C-alpha positions, 0 to 999 in steps of 0.5 A: 805775677805775685805768685811767680815772684813768690815761687822764685823767692821760695826756690832761691831760699831753699837752694840757699838753704840746701847749699848751706846744709851741704856745707855743714856736711864738710867736717874735720875731726881730730881724735886722740887715740891711746893704744894700751898694750899688754907687754906680757902678751906681745914680748915673745914677738919683739927682738930680745935686744928691743924688749926693754925699750919697747917696755919703757914706751908701753909704761909711758903710754902710746898716743897717735892723732888721727884725722877724720874728714867727711863731706856727708857722702864719703869720709877718710881716716888717717893718722897724722904724721906728727906723733903725740908723745910728750914724754920722749922722742924714743917712740918706735911702736907709735911710728910703726902704727903710723906706718901700718895705718898710712894709708887712709881708710875710706867709707862711701855712704852712698854706696855702703862701701869701705876702702883701704890700701895695704902694702904687704911685701912687694904686693899692694892690695885694695880692700873693698867691702861693705861697711861693716854692720856692728849691730849697735844696741843703744843704752841709756848710759850717758856722759859728757865727752869733749863738751857733748852730751853723749850716749852709749852704744855697744856693738860686735866687731868682725871677731866678735868682740865688744866694741863700745862707742859714744855718740852725740846727736848734737853732731848730726853726723854718722861717721866716726873713727876707724871703721865705726859709723852709722849711729844717730850722730857723730862717735865721739869715743870708741873703745876696741879691744884685741887679746893683745891691746886695747885702743881708745879713740876720743875726739879732741876737737871738730871743725865745720868746714866752709869749703868742700872736702874732696875725696877720691877713692883709691884704685890702685892694687889687687881687689880683695874683701877684708876676709880675702886680705887676711887669708892672703896675708896669712899665706904669705906669712906661713911661706915666709916662716917656711923660708926662714926655718929652711935657712935655719937648718 
C-alpha cells in the first residue's frame, strides 16, 4: 500500500512538473527592429515626387516593433500595428514594411516547417518550406543584451549572406525573430543585410505566459516553396513591366 501511495504521489508530482514546464514554453517576445537603408541605392525605385520625404524618413531612422509568440512547438512572428517612430507622423516606409509583413510567419518545430502567406496582386500564395538551416557557427564572443548574457553565432542565409545572431541560454527557447531559430537559447538580437538595407532585431521585453499560446497554421493560398514563390514573383513583375512598356509606346 505504501508503495502504491508513493507511486501515486510521484506520478502526481511528475504531472504537475510537466504541466509547469509546458506552461513555461508559452512566451511573448517584443523585438524592436531598426531598418537602415542606403538612400543612394534605393532612390531610383522611388518616384521623384517622394524622394525628399523618403530620404528624410531614412535619415531619422525607421523602427518597427515585431511580436514573437511561441508555445514551444509552434511560433508566430508579426509586426505590431502601432508604428514606433517618435520623430514624426510621416512614416511611409514603416507603413509599407508593416503592410508587407502583415501576414505572420509561422514555424512548426515538430514538422520542421515554415509557413507564410503572401498576397501578390490578385493571387495569394502559401509559402510552405523547411525551416532554413543557417549552419550556425557559435563563437566565443559574448555581450549583454536586454539584461541577458548573450553569445554570438554566425550563419549564412538563403542568398549566401552572413547573418549574425546573439542568443542566451538563460532563456531556453530555440526560437527567434524572423526566420531565425535552432540555437541553444532564445535569439535576443539578429542582424541581416541585403544590397539595399540592413535590419537589426533587438529584444526589448519577454513575457512568460500563464496561458497557452494557440497557433493555427494557415491553409489559404497556392502552396509553393520559398524558391517557387520568388520565381512566381519575378515572372509577374516581368509581365507587369512588359505591359507598362507597351502602354508607354
